[in-house]
PyMOL CGO cylinders between C-alpha atoms (Angstrom):
from pymol import cmd
from pymol.cgo import CYLINDER

trace = [
    CYLINDER, -18.72, -2.91, 25.25, -18.84, -1.60, 22.00, 0.3, 1, 1, 1, 1, 1, 1,
    CYLINDER, -18.84, -1.60, 22.00, -19.90, -3.57, 18.94, 0.3, 1, 1, 1, 1, 1, 1,
    CYLINDER, -19.90, -3.57, 18.94, -17.12, -4.70, 16.60, 0.3, 1, 1, 1, 1, 1, 1,
    CYLINDER, -17.12, -4.70, 16.60, -16.56, -1.96, 14.07, 0.3, 1, 1, 1, 1, 1, 1,
    CYLINDER, -16.56, -1.96, 14.07, -15.86, -2.23, 10.42, 0.3, 1, 1, 1, 1, 1, 1,
    CYLINDER, -15.86, -2.23, 10.42, -13.45, 0.23, 9.30, 0.3, 1, 1, 1, 1, 1, 1,
    CYLINDER, -13.45, 0.23, 9.30, -13.16, 1.12, 5.68, 0.3, 1, 1, 1, 1, 1, 1,
    CYLINDER, -13.16, 1.12, 5.68, -10.15, 3.16, 4.22, 0.3, 1, 1, 1, 1, 1, 1,
    CYLINDER, -10.15, 3.16, 4.22, -11.37, 6.06, 2.25, 0.3, 1, 1, 1, 1, 1, 1,
    CYLINDER, -11.37, 6.06, 2.25, -9.21, 7.66, -0.33, 0.3, 1, 1, 1, 1, 1, 1,
    CYLINDER, -9.21, 7.66, -0.33, -9.71, 11.32, -1.39, 0.3, 1, 1, 1, 1, 1, 1,
    CYLINDER, -9.71, 11.32, -1.39, -8.51, 11.83, -4.89, 0.3, 1, 1, 1, 1, 1, 1,
    CYLINDER, -8.51, 11.83, -4.89, -8.34, 14.65, -7.13, 0.3, 1, 1, 1, 1, 1, 1,
    CYLINDER, -8.34, 14.65, -7.13, -10.01, 12.90, -9.91, 0.3, 1, 1, 1, 1, 1, 1,
    CYLINDER, -10.01, 12.90, -9.91, -10.63, 9.51, -11.32, 0.3, 1, 1, 1, 1, 1, 1,
    CYLINDER, -10.63, 9.51, -11.32, -11.75, 7.53, -8.44, 0.3, 1, 1, 1, 1, 1, 1,
    CYLINDER, -11.75, 7.53, -8.44, -13.31, 5.02, -10.73, 0.3, 1, 1, 1, 1, 1, 1,
    CYLINDER, -13.31, 5.02, -10.73, -9.76, 4.59, -12.58, 0.3, 1, 1, 1, 1, 1, 1,
    CYLINDER, -9.76, 4.59, -12.58, -8.07, 4.39, -9.42, 0.3, 1, 1, 1, 1, 1, 1,
    CYLINDER, -8.07, 4.39, -9.42, -10.26, 1.43, -8.12, 0.3, 1, 1, 1, 1, 1, 1,
    CYLINDER, -10.26, 1.43, -8.12, -10.06, -0.12, -11.51, 0.3, 1, 1, 1, 1, 1, 1,
    CYLINDER, -10.06, -0.12, -11.51, -6.28, -0.03, -11.27, 0.3, 1, 1, 1, 1, 1, 1,
    CYLINDER, -6.28, -0.03, -11.27, -5.97, -1.37, -7.68, 0.3, 1, 1, 1, 1, 1, 1,
    CYLINDER, -5.97, -1.37, -7.68, -8.65, -4.11, -8.16, 0.3, 1, 1, 1, 1, 1, 1,
    CYLINDER, -8.65, -4.11, -8.16, -6.58, -5.30, -11.40, 0.3, 1, 1, 1, 1, 1, 1,
    CYLINDER, -6.58, -5.30, -11.40, -3.43, -5.69, -9.19, 0.3, 1, 1, 1, 1, 1, 1,
    CYLINDER, -3.43, -5.69, -9.19, -4.93, -7.67, -5.83, 0.3, 1, 1, 1, 1, 1, 1,
    CYLINDER, -4.93, -7.67, -5.83, -6.45, -11.13, -6.11, 0.3, 1, 1, 1, 1, 1, 1,
    CYLINDER, -6.45, -11.13, -6.11, -9.95, -11.59, -4.78, 0.3, 1, 1, 1, 1, 1, 1,
    CYLINDER, -9.95, -11.59, -4.78, -10.68, -7.85, -5.65, 0.3, 1, 1, 1, 1, 1, 1,
    CYLINDER, -10.68, -7.85, -5.65, -13.56, -6.03, -7.34, 0.3, 1, 1, 1, 1, 1, 1,
    CYLINDER, -13.56, -6.03, -7.34, -15.47, -2.83, -7.77, 0.3, 1, 1, 1, 1, 1, 1,
    CYLINDER, -15.47, -2.83, -7.77, -18.69, -2.95, -6.01, 0.3, 1, 1, 1, 1, 1, 1,
    CYLINDER, -18.69, -2.95, -6.01, -20.37, 0.40, -6.70, 0.3, 1, 1, 1, 1, 1, 1,
    CYLINDER, -20.37, 0.40, -6.70, -20.03, 3.84, -8.15, 0.3, 1, 1, 1, 1, 1, 1,
    CYLINDER, -20.03, 3.84, -8.15, -22.11, 6.96, -7.42, 0.3, 1, 1, 1, 1, 1, 1,
    CYLINDER, -22.11, 6.96, -7.42, -21.99, 10.49, -8.73, 0.3, 1, 1, 1, 1, 1, 1,
    CYLINDER, -21.99, 10.49, -8.73, -23.12, 13.14, -6.42, 0.3, 1, 1, 1, 1, 1, 1,
    CYLINDER, -23.12, 13.14, -6.42, -24.09, 16.43, -7.66, 0.3, 1, 1, 1, 1, 1, 1,
    CYLINDER, -24.09, 16.43, -7.66, -24.03, 19.93, -6.02, 0.3, 1, 1, 1, 1, 1, 1,
    CYLINDER, -24.03, 19.93, -6.02, -21.42, 19.22, -3.33, 0.3, 1, 1, 1, 1, 1, 1,
    CYLINDER, -21.42, 19.22, -3.33, -18.96, 21.80, -2.10, 0.3, 1, 1, 1, 1, 1, 1,
    CYLINDER, -18.96, 21.80, -2.10, -16.63, 20.23, -4.53, 0.3, 1, 1, 1, 1, 1, 1,
    CYLINDER, -16.63, 20.23, -4.53, -19.02, 20.21, -7.39, 0.3, 1, 1, 1, 1, 1, 1,
    CYLINDER, -19.02, 20.21, -7.39, -19.89, 17.02, -9.21, 0.3, 1, 1, 1, 1, 1, 1,
    CYLINDER, -19.89, 17.02, -9.21, -17.78, 14.02, -7.40, 0.3, 1, 1, 1, 1, 1, 1,
    CYLINDER, -17.78, 14.02, -7.40, -17.73, 10.25, -7.86, 0.3, 1, 1, 1, 1, 1, 1,
    CYLINDER, -17.73, 10.25, -7.86, -17.64, 8.00, -4.89, 0.3, 1, 1, 1, 1, 1, 1,
    CYLINDER, -17.64, 8.00, -4.89, -16.54, 4.33, -5.51, 0.3, 1, 1, 1, 1, 1, 1,
    CYLINDER, -16.54, 4.33, -5.51, -16.76, 1.26, -3.16, 0.3, 1, 1, 1, 1, 1, 1,
    CYLINDER, -16.76, 1.26, -3.16, -14.43, -1.68, -3.94, 0.3, 1, 1, 1, 1, 1, 1,
    CYLINDER, -14.43, -1.68, -3.94, -12.53, -4.52, -2.49, 0.3, 1, 1, 1, 1, 1, 1,
    CYLINDER, -12.53, -4.52, -2.49, -8.94, -5.16, -2.34, 0.3, 1, 1, 1, 1, 1, 1,
    CYLINDER, -8.94, -5.16, -2.34, -8.27, -8.84, -1.21, 0.3, 1, 1, 1, 1, 1, 1,
    CYLINDER, -8.27, -8.84, -1.21, -11.65, -8.90, 0.60, 0.3, 1, 1, 1, 1, 1, 1,
    CYLINDER, -11.65, -8.90, 0.60, -11.06, -5.81, 2.43, 0.3, 1, 1, 1, 1, 1, 1,
    CYLINDER, -11.06, -5.81, 2.43, -13.36, -2.96, 1.85, 0.3, 1, 1, 1, 1, 1, 1,
    CYLINDER, -13.36, -2.96, 1.85, -12.30, 0.61, 0.52, 0.3, 1, 1, 1, 1, 1, 1,
    CYLINDER, -12.30, 0.61, 0.52, -13.73, 3.67, -0.76, 0.3, 1, 1, 1, 1, 1, 1,
    CYLINDER, -13.73, 3.67, -0.76, -12.52, 6.43, -3.07, 0.3, 1, 1, 1, 1, 1, 1,
    CYLINDER, -12.52, 6.43, -3.07, -14.01, 9.82, -3.98, 0.3, 1, 1, 1, 1, 1, 1,
    CYLINDER, -14.01, 9.82, -3.98, -12.95, 12.22, -6.76, 0.3, 1, 1, 1, 1, 1, 1,
    CYLINDER, -12.95, 12.22, -6.76, -13.57, 15.36, -5.24, 0.3, 1, 1, 1, 1, 1, 1,
    CYLINDER, -13.57, 15.36, -5.24, -10.68, 17.82, -6.43, 0.3, 1, 1, 1, 1, 1, 1,
    CYLINDER, -10.68, 17.82, -6.43, -7.43, 18.90, -5.33, 0.3, 1, 1, 1, 1, 1, 1,
    CYLINDER, -7.43, 18.90, -5.33, -8.09, 19.82, -1.78, 0.3, 1, 1, 1, 1, 1, 1,
    CYLINDER, -8.09, 19.82, -1.78, -6.23, 16.94, -0.03, 0.3, 1, 1, 1, 1, 1, 1,
    CYLINDER, -6.23, 16.94, -0.03, -3.06, 15.16, -1.03, 0.3, 1, 1, 1, 1, 1, 1,
    CYLINDER, -3.06, 15.16, -1.03, -1.66, 11.80, 0.11, 0.3, 1, 1, 1, 1, 1, 1,
    CYLINDER, -1.66, 11.80, 0.11, 1.66, 11.56, 2.35, 0.3, 1, 1, 1, 1, 1, 1,
    CYLINDER, 1.66, 11.56, 2.35, 3.60, 9.05, 3.75, 0.3, 1, 1, 1, 1, 1, 1,
    CYLINDER, 3.60, 9.05, 3.75, 2.01, 9.40, 7.33, 0.3, 1, 1, 1, 1, 1, 1,
    CYLINDER, 2.01, 9.40, 7.33, -0.37, 6.80, 6.05, 0.3, 1, 1, 1, 1, 1, 1,
    CYLINDER, -0.37, 6.80, 6.05, 0.56, 3.87, 3.92, 0.3, 1, 1, 1, 1, 1, 1,
    CYLINDER, 0.56, 3.87, 3.92, -0.65, 0.22, 3.18, 0.3, 1, 1, 1, 1, 1, 1,
    CYLINDER, -0.65, 0.22, 3.18, 1.51, -2.63, 3.85, 0.3, 1, 1, 1, 1, 1, 1,
    CYLINDER, 1.51, -2.63, 3.85, 1.42, -5.82, 1.53, 0.3, 1, 1, 1, 1, 1, 1,
    CYLINDER, 1.42, -5.82, 1.53, 2.87, -8.66, 3.12, 0.3, 1, 1, 1, 1, 1, 1,
    CYLINDER, 2.87, -8.66, 3.12, 4.66, -10.97, 0.80, 0.3, 1, 1, 1, 1, 1, 1,
    CYLINDER, 4.66, -10.97, 0.80, 5.93, -14.70, 1.22, 0.3, 1, 1, 1, 1, 1, 1,
    CYLINDER, 5.93, -14.70, 1.22, 8.28, -14.86, -1.80, 0.3, 1, 1, 1, 1, 1, 1,
    CYLINDER, 8.28, -14.86, -1.80, 10.48, -12.28, -3.67, 0.3, 1, 1, 1, 1, 1, 1,
    CYLINDER, 10.48, -12.28, -3.67, 8.20, -13.05, -6.75, 0.3, 1, 1, 1, 1, 1, 1,
    CYLINDER, 8.20, -13.05, -6.75, 5.39, -11.61, -4.81, 0.3, 1, 1, 1, 1, 1, 1,
    CYLINDER, 5.39, -11.61, -4.81, 7.43, -8.37, -3.77, 0.3, 1, 1, 1, 1, 1, 1,
    CYLINDER, 7.43, -8.37, -3.77, 8.68, -7.99, -7.39, 0.3, 1, 1, 1, 1, 1, 1,
    CYLINDER, 8.68, -7.99, -7.39, 5.10, -8.38, -8.85, 0.3, 1, 1, 1, 1, 1, 1,
    CYLINDER, 5.10, -8.38, -8.85, 3.58, -5.77, -6.62, 0.3, 1, 1, 1, 1, 1, 1,
    CYLINDER, 3.58, -5.77, -6.62, 6.70, -3.43, -6.83, 0.3, 1, 1, 1, 1, 1, 1,
    CYLINDER, 6.70, -3.43, -6.83, 6.37, -3.62, -10.56, 0.3, 1, 1, 1, 1, 1, 1,
    CYLINDER, 6.37, -3.62, -10.56, 2.60, -2.91, -10.52, 0.3, 1, 1, 1, 1, 1, 1,
    CYLINDER, 2.60, -2.91, -10.52, 2.60, -0.08, -7.97, 0.3, 1, 1, 1, 1, 1, 1,
    CYLINDER, 2.60, -0.08, -7.97, 5.78, 1.86, -8.04, 0.3, 1, 1, 1, 1, 1, 1,
    CYLINDER, 5.78, 1.86, -8.04, 5.65, 5.03, -10.13, 0.3, 1, 1, 1, 1, 1, 1,
    CYLINDER, 5.65, 5.03, -10.13, 7.93, 7.62, -8.20, 0.3, 1, 1, 1, 1, 1, 1,
    CYLINDER, 7.93, 7.62, -8.20, 11.29, 6.24, -8.12, 0.3, 1, 1, 1, 1, 1, 1,
    CYLINDER, 11.29, 6.24, -8.12, 12.65, 9.08, -5.96, 0.3, 1, 1, 1, 1, 1, 1,
    CYLINDER, 12.65, 9.08, -5.96, 10.10, 8.18, -3.22, 0.3, 1, 1, 1, 1, 1, 1,
    CYLINDER, 10.10, 8.18, -3.22, 11.40, 4.44, -3.07, 0.3, 1, 1, 1, 1, 1, 1,
    CYLINDER, 11.40, 4.44, -3.07, 13.05, 3.66, 0.28, 0.3, 1, 1, 1, 1, 1, 1,
    CYLINDER, 13.05, 3.66, 0.28, 13.25, 0.76, 2.54, 0.3, 1, 1, 1, 1, 1, 1,
    CYLINDER, 13.25, 0.76, 2.54, 10.32, -1.14, 1.05, 0.3, 1, 1, 1, 1, 1, 1,
    CYLINDER, 10.32, -1.14, 1.05, 8.20, 1.88, 0.72, 0.3, 1, 1, 1, 1, 1, 1,
    CYLINDER, 8.20, 1.88, 0.72, 6.93, 3.20, -2.57, 0.3, 1, 1, 1, 1, 1, 1,
    CYLINDER, 6.93, 3.20, -2.57, 4.43, 5.73, -4.21, 0.3, 1, 1, 1, 1, 1, 1,
    CYLINDER, 4.43, 5.73, -4.21, 1.90, 4.88, -6.92, 0.3, 1, 1, 1, 1, 1, 1,
    CYLINDER, 1.90, 4.88, -6.92, 0.42, 6.75, -9.79, 0.3, 1, 1, 1, 1, 1, 1,
    CYLINDER, 0.42, 6.75, -9.79, -2.10, 8.22, -7.60, 0.3, 1, 1, 1, 1, 1, 1,
    CYLINDER, -2.10, 8.22, -7.60, 0.41, 9.41, -4.82, 0.3, 1, 1, 1, 1, 1, 1,
    CYLINDER, 0.41, 9.41, -4.82, -0.62, 6.56, -2.40, 0.3, 1, 1, 1, 1, 1, 1,
    CYLINDER, -0.62, 6.56, -2.40, 2.08, 5.06, -0.22, 0.3, 1, 1, 1, 1, 1, 1,
    CYLINDER, 2.08, 5.06, -0.22, 2.59, 1.35, -0.09, 0.3, 1, 1, 1, 1, 1, 1,
    CYLINDER, 2.59, 1.35, -0.09, 5.00, -0.92, 2.05, 0.3, 1, 1, 1, 1, 1, 1,
    CYLINDER, 5.00, -0.92, 2.05, 5.92, -4.06, 0.08, 0.3, 1, 1, 1, 1, 1, 1,
    CYLINDER, 5.92, -4.06, 0.08, 7.49, -6.11, 3.01, 0.3, 1, 1, 1, 1, 1, 1,
    CYLINDER, 7.49, -6.11, 3.01, 8.65, -9.97, 3.24, 0.3, 1, 1, 1, 1, 1, 1,
    CYLINDER, 8.65, -9.97, 3.24, 6.44, -11.70, 5.69, 0.3, 1, 1, 1, 1, 1, 1,
    CYLINDER, 6.44, -11.70, 5.69, 9.86, -13.18, 7.04, 0.3, 1, 1, 1, 1, 1, 1,
    CYLINDER, 9.86, -13.18, 7.04, 10.79, -9.70, 8.10, 0.3, 1, 1, 1, 1, 1, 1,
    CYLINDER, 10.79, -9.70, 8.10, 8.57, -9.82, 11.25, 0.3, 1, 1, 1, 1, 1, 1,
    CYLINDER, 8.57, -9.82, 11.25, 10.59, -12.93, 12.32, 0.3, 1, 1, 1, 1, 1, 1,
    CYLINDER, 10.59, -12.93, 12.32, 13.81, -11.45, 11.47, 0.3, 1, 1, 1, 1, 1, 1,
    CYLINDER, 13.81, -11.45, 11.47, 13.20, -7.96, 13.48, 0.3, 1, 1, 1, 1, 1, 1,
    CYLINDER, 13.20, -7.96, 13.48, 11.26, -9.85, 16.36, 0.3, 1, 1, 1, 1, 1, 1,
    CYLINDER, 11.26, -9.85, 16.36, 13.92, -12.47, 16.97, 0.3, 1, 1, 1, 1, 1, 1,
    CYLINDER, 13.92, -12.47, 16.97, 15.05, -10.80, 20.12, 0.3, 1, 1, 1, 1, 1, 1,
    CYLINDER, 15.05, -10.80, 20.12, 18.80, -11.04, 18.95, 0.3, 1, 1, 1, 1, 1, 1,
    CYLINDER, 18.80, -11.04, 18.95, 20.11, -7.25, 18.95, 0.3, 1, 1, 1, 1, 1, 1,
    CYLINDER, 20.11, -7.25, 18.95, 22.94, -8.15, 16.53, 0.3, 1, 1, 1, 1, 1, 1,
    CYLINDER, 22.94, -8.15, 16.53, 20.65, -9.84, 13.99, 0.3, 1, 1, 1, 1, 1, 1,
    CYLINDER, 20.65, -9.84, 13.99, 18.09, -6.93, 14.38, 0.3, 1, 1, 1, 1, 1, 1,
    CYLINDER, 18.09, -6.93, 14.38, 20.97, -4.52, 13.68, 0.3, 1, 1, 1, 1, 1, 1,
    CYLINDER, 20.97, -4.52, 13.68, 22.29, -6.37, 10.70, 0.3, 1, 1, 1, 1, 1, 1,
    CYLINDER, 22.29, -6.37, 10.70, 18.94, -6.60, 9.11, 0.3, 1, 1, 1, 1, 1, 1,
    CYLINDER, 18.94, -6.60, 9.11, 18.38, -3.00, 9.81, 0.3, 1, 1, 1, 1, 1, 1,
    CYLINDER, 18.38, -3.00, 9.81, 21.69, -1.83, 8.30, 0.3, 1, 1, 1, 1, 1, 1,
    CYLINDER, 21.69, -1.83, 8.30, 20.88, -4.06, 5.07, 0.3, 1, 1, 1, 1, 1, 1,
    CYLINDER, 20.88, -4.06, 5.07, 17.13, -2.72, 4.59, 0.3, 1, 1, 1, 1, 1, 1,
    CYLINDER, 17.13, -2.72, 4.59, 18.16, 0.82, 5.17, 0.3, 1, 1, 1, 1, 1, 1,
    CYLINDER, 18.16, 0.82, 5.17, 20.44, 0.52, 1.97, 0.3, 1, 1, 1, 1, 1, 1,
    CYLINDER, 20.44, 0.52, 1.97, 17.43, -1.08, 0.03, 0.3, 1, 1, 1, 1, 1, 1,
    CYLINDER, 17.43, -1.08, 0.03, 14.74, 0.39, -2.22, 0.3, 1, 1, 1, 1, 1, 1,
    CYLINDER, 14.74, 0.39, -2.22, 12.72, -2.73, -2.91, 0.3, 1, 1, 1, 1, 1, 1,
    CYLINDER, 12.72, -2.73, -2.91, 13.48, -5.45, -0.48, 0.3, 1, 1, 1, 1, 1, 1,
    CYLINDER, 13.48, -5.45, -0.48, 15.52, -8.43, -1.44, 0.3, 1, 1, 1, 1, 1, 1,
    CYLINDER, 15.52, -8.43, -1.44, 14.67, -11.37, 0.88, 0.3, 1, 1, 1, 1, 1, 1,
    CYLINDER, 14.67, -11.37, 0.88, 17.99, -13.31, 0.11, 0.3, 1, 1, 1, 1, 1, 1,
    CYLINDER, 17.99, -13.31, 0.11, 20.03, -10.28, 1.15, 0.3, 1, 1, 1, 1, 1, 1,
    CYLINDER, 20.03, -10.28, 1.15, 18.08, -9.72, 4.31, 0.3, 1, 1, 1, 1, 1, 1,
    CYLINDER, 18.08, -9.72, 4.31, 18.34, -13.52, 5.09, 0.3, 1, 1, 1, 1, 1, 1,
    CYLINDER, 18.34, -13.52, 5.09, 22.11, -13.23, 4.53, 0.3, 1, 1, 1, 1, 1, 1,
    CYLINDER, 22.11, -13.23, 4.53, 22.26, -10.06, 6.93, 0.3, 1, 1, 1, 1, 1, 1,
    CYLINDER, 22.26, -10.06, 6.93, 20.26, -11.82, 9.44, 0.3, 1, 1, 1, 1, 1, 1,
    CYLINDER, 20.26, -11.82, 9.44, 22.50, -15.07, 9.36, 0.3, 1, 1, 1, 1, 1, 1,
    CYLINDER, 22.50, -15.07, 9.36, 25.57, -12.94, 9.59, 0.3, 1, 1, 1, 1, 1, 1,
]
cmd.load_cgo(trace, "trace")
C-alpha cells in the first residue's frame, strides 16, 4: 500500500508569483507566505518560486514567463456557509466579469474559482429529481450564487 501523499497545487504564472501569493493570502483566513526563492539560469531565465498556505492548504507559485495559461479545466472551489461569505470571496476574487457564470469566476491572474454555497450539496444530492431540476435551472441563470433564490427554487 502506498504511503499517504501530500498534494500541493503548483501555479505557473507569467510574472509576480510573490504578488499572487500575497494577494491570495490576504483573502483567505489562516494563510501565509512560507518562502520565496529565486532560481537563476533556468530555461525561462530568472524565475521566482513561492511556497504559501491558503486556509492551511499548501500551494506553490512560480513566475516563469508566458509559456502556460490557466483555463477553466482546473478551478478551486470555495465552500461558503452564508451569503456574506459568498459576497466576500466574490468581491475579492472576481476580476473578469465576462467569465462569471454559475458560481464560477476568474481572478486577476486568470485562475478560475467556484464560490459555492455549502447547502448546494444537500440540494443537488436530495434524490428528488424535481427539486434538483429547479435548482439547476435557477443556478444556470446566475453569475454569483444567491442562496435565498436557490432555496426558493429548491422548495418550489
